[in-house]
N, C-alpha and C positions, 0 to 999 in steps of 0.2 A: 107721576113719572118715576120718582125714585124707587117706589115699591116695585114697579114693573121692571125697571132696570136691574134691580137687585135680584129678583127672582129669575130673570133670564140669564144673568151672568154669575149666578151662584155656583160654587164648586159642584162637580158631579157627585151623585150619590155613590155609595160604596159598591152598588151593583154594576155601575158603569165606571170605567176609569178613563183618565185623561190620555189622549193619544199624543205622543211626542210631536213637536212642531216639525221635525224633520222626517216624519213617517212618510213612506211612499204613497199611502192612500190620500194624503193631502196634496191636491193638485191645483186648486184654484183659490186665489185670494178672496177673502170675504169683502174687501173694499180696496179700491185703488190706492188709498193712502196707507193701507195695512198689508203690504205684500207678504210679510212674514207670517201672517195668520191665514192659513189655508184650510180648506175643507174638500171633501170629494166633489168632483164636478158632475158626476152622473150616479144614478139615474135621475136624481131630483135636482131642482134648481139650488144654487149655492145657499140662498137664504133659508132653505128648509133643513139645514144641518146645524147641529149644536157645535159652536166653535171650539169647545174643549174636548168633547167626547166623539165628535163626528157622527153621532147617531142622528137619524132622522127626527125632526121635530114635528109632532102631530099637531095640527091646528086646534083640535079640541083640548089638548093639554095646556095650551097657552091662550085660549080664547079670551079669558078675562083680562089678561095682560094686553092683548091686542086691542080689545075694546077701550081700555084705559088709554093706550097710546093714541087711538083714533080720537078720543075725547081731548087729550092734551095737545095733539097736533092735527087740527081739523083740515088743514090745506096741505097740498103736496109740497109747497114751498117751505112751510114751517117744519114739515117732517124731514125734508132734505137738509135744511139748516141744522136741525137737531142731530141728524145722522152725521153730518160733517163735523159738528162740534164733538160728538161722542168719539168719532174716529181720531180726532186730534188729541183728545184726552187719553185715549187708549195708547196712542203712539207715544205721548209724553210719559205715561206710566211705564211702557216697555223700555223707553230710553233710560229712564231713571233706574229701573231694575238692572239694566245692562251696566250702567255706570257703577252701581253699587256692587254688582258681581265682579267687575273689573277691579274696583278698589279693594275688595276683600281678597281677590286673587293676588294683587300686588302686596298686600299686607302679609298674606300667607307665604309668598315667595321671600319677602324680607325676613320673616321669622325663621324660615328654613335656612336661609343664608346665615343668619346670626347663629343658629344652632350648629350648623356645620363648622363655622369659625370657632365657636366655643369648644366643640369636640376636638378640633385640630389642636387648639391650645392645651386642652386637658391631656390629649395624647402626647403632645410634645413634652409637657410637664412630667408625665409618668416616665417617658423615655429618659429624660435628664435625671430624674430622681432615681431610676433603676441603675443608671450608669454611675451614680455617685455611691452606690452601695459597694463596699469593698468585698472582694471575693475570697 
């Protein structure tokens, strides 16, 4: 399962690039628990698009991975349970990444504010020092 998951979710090759999540071609969520990850809705079914590149997935390209998944999850119930678990894990990772991005943005804002304050102090110091010089 891990090998199949890794190959299906690996970064796109250099020939195809990631499509931004806010792109207008992304119209349909890949899963009800993941509304922020969308792919085109037509002409193929949602599950036939790569979630990063939005390129059609050809069955022959992922045949071995599909066979492995069928072996790992022989019943519909186990496959659905695994799908729900994977969706929760992806949602958790997305939330963690968003929290990290927000934390970094706060830190950057804080550093910018500190820098601006330091520049004001230095500017004021130079003004006072310049006024102390006799003419």
